N, C-alpha and C positions, 0 to 999 in steps of 0.2 A: 756482627759480617761483614766484609768489603763487599761493594757495588759490586765489583767484578766478581765474587765468592756468585755473590746473588746468580748472575748475568747465567755462571755457567752452570748452576742447582738448574735453571729455569731451559738454558739448553739439552742440559739429561735429562728430565722429565719429558724435550719435546722429541731427542731418539726416542728413548724409549716405547713413546706414545708407535711413534714411526718402527718400530722394530716388531712393535706389536700388530699391527694392519699388515706389515711384509708378511710376514709367518701364517696371519691368516689367511692374506695371497697366497700363498705359496702352500695352506692348507687344501685349498679349495680346487686350486689347481692341479696338484697334488692326487684329489679326490676324483675328480673330473678323467683324471690322463688312464689314472685305473680302471673306470668304471670302463671308459672308452678300450682301455685293452680288454677287457675282458668279452666285451660286444666284441670285438675284432675277434678273437679267440676261438668266438662261439659261432662269428659267422663263418669260420675256415669248415668247421662240421656241418654246415647243410650246403644242403643240394643245390648248384650254382640256378637249376629249374625253376627254385621255389620261387612263387608271389612273398615278392617283398615292400613293404612299403614306410615310408620314414616319416619324421614326425617334423612337421613344421611347424611352428606356431600351438596350438591346436588340431590343428587339422593333419590326418594321415592319407599321405600322399606316393600313390607308384615309382616304386621304382624297381632299376634290376639289380638285381646279385655283385656288377663290375663299380659301378658307381653308387652300391653303398659300402662295396669295397673298398675301393679309392678316398669316397668322403670321412672315412673312419683313419685311415692309413695319416691322410692327410691332416685330421683332428689329433688323431695321436703326436706326430710330427711335429704340430706350434705346440700341443702341449707340455710336451718335451722339454723345447727351448723356452715357455715360458716358465716349467720349473726351478729350470737352469738357470735366467736370469732371475727367478724371486732366489734363489739361493748364494747370486753373487751378493745382491744386494740385501742380502740380511746380514750376509760377512762382513760387505762395507760397512753397512750401521752398526754396527756390534764392534769391529776395529775404530770408527769415530766415539764408538759412546767408552772403550777401553781408553782412547788415548784421552780425552774428556774427562774421563773418572783422575786419573792422575793428576791431568792440569791442576783440578779441583786439590784431592789432596795435596799438591807439591805447595799452592794459593798456599792451601787453608795451614800446613803446617810451617814455611815460610814466613806467614805470618804472625806466629804462635812467639817471633820474638830472636827467634835460633839466627836465624837464616844472613845472607849475605847483606838486607839491608837494616840489620839487627845492629844493638850498640858493637859498637867499633869498628864498622861495616866504610864501606866509601860514601861520603855526604855525613861523615861523625867529625863534629868541630876540633875544634886544635888548630889553634892559628899560633 
């Protein structure tokens, strides 16, 4: 196998790992988004005068309805942006993977002896 083909295979493996990492990050962000949306929906059914607490690390701190609602809304908005960014990144990595896979296939097929550099192609003798 030509060294260039080996390099392409290594690049494909790296892209595959990147794709898995991005997919995992996207899944985690999507899960957090779903949880935040559920909490926001539940908060809409709560009386605005109810005692509210938010978790900061391992401590619960008292907060008011408006702050809790605004914080959740901001979290949902930022998670939606994060999921969208990860989706685009995932698509770019998939596209790069497909392109690189096509290049590798061409390289391996061309290296089989029938390509433009094969017998009778450019550089063939015949002075």
